[in-house]
C-alpha positions in Angstrom: 71.6 -20.0 -34.2 74.3 -20.0 -31.5 72.7 -18.3 -28.0 75.3 -15.6 -26.5 75.7 -14.5 -22.8 77.5 -11.7 -21.7 79.2 -12.7 -18.4 80.7 -9.7 -16.2 82.6 -10.8 -13.4 84.2 -8.8 -10.6 87.2 -9.9 -8.5 88.6 -8.6 -5.2 91.9 -7.7 -6.5 92.4 -4.2 -8.1 95.8 -3.8 -7.3 97.8 -7.0 -8.0 97.9 -7.1 -12.2 99.9 -10.7 -12.3 97.1 -12.2 -10.1 94.4 -10.3 -12.7 96.1 -11.2 -15.5 96.2 -14.7 -14.4 92.8 -15.0 -13.8 91.7 -13.4 -17.2 93.8 -16.0 -19.0 92.4 -18.8 -17.1 89.0 -17.9 -18.7 90.3 -16.9 -22.0 91.5 -20.2 -22.4 88.1 -21.7 -22.6 87.4 -22.6 -26.5 84.9 -19.8 -27.7 85.2 -17.7 -24.6 86.0 -14.0 -25.8 87.6 -11.6 -23.5 86.2 -8.1 -24.3 87.8 -5.8 -21.8 89.2 -5.8 -18.1 89.5 -3.1 -15.9 91.2 -2.6 -12.3 90.5 -0.4 -9.7 93.0 0.5 -7.4 90.8 2.4 -4.6 88.0 -0.4 -4.9 90.4 -3.0 -4.8 88.6 -4.7 -7.5 88.5 -5.9 -10.9 85.7 -5.9 -13.8 86.2 -8.2 -16.4 83.9 -8.2 -19.4 83.5 -11.8 -21.8 80.9 -13.3 -24.3 80.4 -16.3 -25.9 78.1 -19.2 -26.2 76.3 -20.3 -23.2 78.2 -23.0 -22.3 81.8 -21.5 -22.9 80.7 -18.7 -20.6 80.0 -21.6 -18.0 83.1 -23.0 -18.0 84.9 -19.7 -17.8 82.8 -18.9 -15.0 83.6 -21.9 -13.0 87.6 -21.5 -14.5 87.6 -17.8 -13.0 86.2 -18.7 -9.8 88.8 -21.5 -9.2 91.7 -19.0 -10.2 90.2 -16.3 -8.1 89.8 -19.1 -4.7 93.6 -20.0 -5.4 95.3 -16.3 -5.6 92.8 -14.0 -3.6 93.0 -13.7 0.3 90.0 -11.8 1.4 91.7 -11.9 5.2 94.2 -9.0 3.7 92.0 -7.6 0.8 91.1 -4.0 1.8 89.1 -1.7 -0.6 86.2 1.1 -0.9 84.0 -1.3 -2.5 82.0 -3.9 -0.6 82.7 -7.7 -1.1 82.2 -11.4 0.2 84.2 -13.1 -2.4 87.5 -13.7 -4.2 85.3 -13.7 -7.4 82.6 -11.9 -6.5 79.9 -11.6 -8.5 79.3 -13.7 -11.4 76.2 -11.9 -13.5 75.6 -13.3 -17.3 73.4 -11.1 -19.4 71.9 -12.4 -22.7 72.7 -11.3 -26.2 71.0 -11.3 -29.3 68.4 -14.2 -29.5 69.6 -15.3 -25.7 66.6 -15.0 -23.4 66.8 -14.3 -19.5 65.7 -18.0 -19.4 68.9 -18.8 -20.8 71.0 -16.7 -18.4 69.1 -17.7 -15.5 69.7 -21.4 -16.4 73.4 -20.8 -16.9 73.6 -19.4 -13.8 72.2 -21.8 -11.8 74.4 -24.4 -13.9 77.3 -22.3 -12.7 76.2 -22.1 -9.1 75.7 -25.6 -8.6 79.4 -26.2 -10.1 81.2 -24.3 -8.2 79.5 -25.4 -4.8 80.0 -29.1 -5.9 83.4 -28.6 -7.4 85.0 -25.6 -5.7 83.6 -25.9 -2.2 82.5 -22.4 -2.3 79.0 -21.2 -1.0 77.0 -19.6 -3.9 74.3 -17.2 -3.3 71.9 -16.5 -6.6 70.7 -13.2 -7.3 68.8 -11.3 -10.0 66.4 -12.7 -11.8 68.2 -15.9 -10.8 67.4 -15.4 -7.4 65.6 -18.3 -5.4 64.7 -16.3 -2.8 63.1 -12.9 -3.1 65.0 -11.7 -0.3 68.3 -12.3 -2.7 67.3 -10.3 -5.8 69.0 -7.2 -4.8 72.8 -8.2 -4.4 73.2 -5.5 -1.5 70.5 -7.3 0.7 73.4 -9.9 1.7 76.6 -8.9 -0.2 76.7 -5.9 2.7 77.6 -7.4 5.2 80.9 -8.5 3.8 83.3 -11.1 4.2 83.9 -10.4 7.8 80.1 -9.9 8.5 79.1 -13.2 6.7 81.6 -15.5 8.5 79.6 -16.0 11.7 75.9 -16.1 9.9 76.1 -18.5 7.4 76.6 -21.6 9.1 74.3 -20.7 12.0 71.6 -18.1 10.5 68.8 -19.9 8.0 68.7 -16.5 6.2 72.1 -16.9 5.2 71.9 -20.1 4.0 73.6 -20.6 0.7 71.8 -21.6 -2.8 74.4 -24.2 -3.6 77.8 -25.1 -1.7 78.6 -26.0 1.7 77.1 -24.0 4.5 80.0 -22.0 5.4 82.1 -19.5 4.0 85.5 -20.4 2.2 88.4 -19.3 5.2 90.0 -17.2 2.1 87.6 -17.1 -0.9 84.3 -16.3 0.9 81.4 -16.8 -1.5 80.3 -16.1 -4.5 77.3 -14.2 -5.9 75.9 -15.7 -9.1 72.9 -13.9 -11.2 71.7 -13.2 -14.2 70.4 -9.6 -14.9 69.8 -7.2 -18.1 72.9 -4.6 -18.8 74.2 -2.8 -15.5 76.3 0.0 -16.5 79.0 1.1 -13.6 79.3 4.4 -13.8 81.2 6.7 -11.7 81.4 10.7 -11.3 84.5 12.0 -9.6 84.3 15.6 -7.7 86.6 18.9 -7.6 86.9 18.1 -3.9 88.2 16.3 -1.2 85.2 16.6 1.1 83.7 12.8 0.9 80.7 13.8 2.9 79.8 15.9 -0.4 79.7 12.4 -2.4 77.9 10.5 0.2 75.2 13.1 0.5 74.8 13.0 -3.2 74.8 9.9 -3.7 71.8 9.0 -0.8 70.3 11.8 -2.9 70.0 10.1 -6.4 70.0 6.4 -5.4 66.4 4.7 -5.9 66.2 3.3 -2.3 66.2 6.9 -0.6 64.0 8.4 -3.0 66.0 9.2 -6.0 66.3 8.2 -9.4 64.9 4.9 -10.5 67.3 2.2 -11.0 70.3 3.9 -9.6 72.4 2.0 -7.0 74.9 4.7 -5.5 77.8 5.3 -2.7 80.1 7.8 -1.9 83.9 7.1 -1.5 87.2 8.9 -1.3 90.1 8.3 -4.1 93.3 8.2 -2.2 95.4 8.3 -5.7 93.2 11.1 -7.2 92.8 13.1 -3.9 89.0 13.8 -4.8 85.3 12.3 -3.8 83.7 9.7 -5.9 79.8 9.3 -6.3 80.0 5.3 -7.8 77.3 4.0 -9.3 75.3 0.8 -10.9 72.6 2.0 -13.4 70.3 -0.9 -13.7 68.2 0.2 -16.4 69.8 2.9 -18.8 66.6 2.9 -20.6 64.9 4.5 -17.2 67.5 6.7 -15.7 70.1 7.2 -18.3 73.7 8.1 -18.2 73.0 12.0 -19.0 70.2 12.2 -16.6 72.2 10.7 -13.7 75.0 13.2 -14.4 72.8 16.1 -14.8 71.2 15.2 -11.3 75.0 14.6 -9.7 76.3 18.0 -11.4 73.2 19.9 -10.2 73.5 18.7 -6.7 77.2 19.4 -6.5 76.9 22.7 -8.0 74.8 23.4 -5.1 77.4 22.2 -2.8 79.8 24.6 -4.7 81.6 21.8 -6.1 82.8 21.4 -9.8 82.6 17.8 -11.4 86.2 16.7 -12.3 85.3 13.9 -15.0 83.1 10.9 -15.1 84.0 7.0 -15.7 82.8 4.2 -17.5 83.8 0.9 -15.9 83.7 -1.7 -18.5 81.3 -1.5 -21.3 78.1 -0.3 -22.4 75.5 -0.9 -25.1 75.5 1.7 -27.9 72.0 2.8 -26.9 73.6 4.2 -23.8 76.3 5.7 -25.0 77.5 8.0 -27.7 80.0 10.5 -28.5 77.8 13.6 -27.8 76.8 12.1 -24.6 80.4 11.1 -23.6 81.2 15.3 -23.8 78.2 16.1 -22.1 79.0 14.4 -19.1 82.9 14.7 -19.4 83.6 10.9 -19.4 87.4 10.4 -19.6 89.1 9.0 -22.5 85.6 7.6 -24.5 86.7 4.9 -27.1 83.8 3.7 -28.8 85.8 1.0 -30.2 86.8 -0.2 -26.8 83.8 0.9 -24.7 80.8 -0.3 -26.5 79.8 -3.9 -26.2 78.9 -4.2 -30.0 81.7 -3.0 -31.4 84.2 -5.0 -28.9 81.8 -8.2 -29.8 82.2 -7.0 -34.0 86.2 -6.8 -33.3 86.6 -10.6 -31.9 84.4 -11.8 -34.7 80.9 -12.6 -32.6 
């Protein structure tokens, strides 16, 4: 059987639909690459695209996406709530069906080498594809962002890329290429303009500060909605579920005298992670299983 991978690149533009459409089209043009979803977020100034297909097609789509983003996104003028270091900021591969994590890792390393050699972009490998244990966690190096990495990559051995030149691209930065299990990007919006409440809740629920296992979280202010947001990555929904993290955030918000406005699922999630009952419980905005559950999207595109 053909081994399938999910590919979920994040791009540092969530405001210019024409640019994002051109990047998505470049990836969709690869034979056997299927675009399952793409979403733009103007507050984070970031787009998340979900594709699936054979490993070879996902590798070709990744290089095409990196090239299109490099040609169209200039980080010198990019501002947004989300941390970023590259035009194509992250490039993760996730095994599906009979594919293994080893397949995803091998694809990540192949793509990293091609992006470095063909596009002249520095590449940092993370997650299960990391070549240094210190880079297993994306935030360990990405948190310095484009501006912070500019003076470091060429002089500090700790920031030597795994592939490509030992310098940031002047406009497109660097790319983080990785392999991982399903990551669920999940946000909870609070009925308050006090962003400090969101920041405090994020600190309380994220694993690195003693909170819930396999949860990353930050607090942001959403200009367009005029409310605070707890923005999270659930690194393993079988360890900490969407319902569990919602209940924890809701309880802490209630203690602060704040109600939940709604929650958001960014991109896709597995069927085991979300159903209609869970969506209703967590006040998930506009949940559509046909569009947001990965198995249903794969079936719809004939995979």
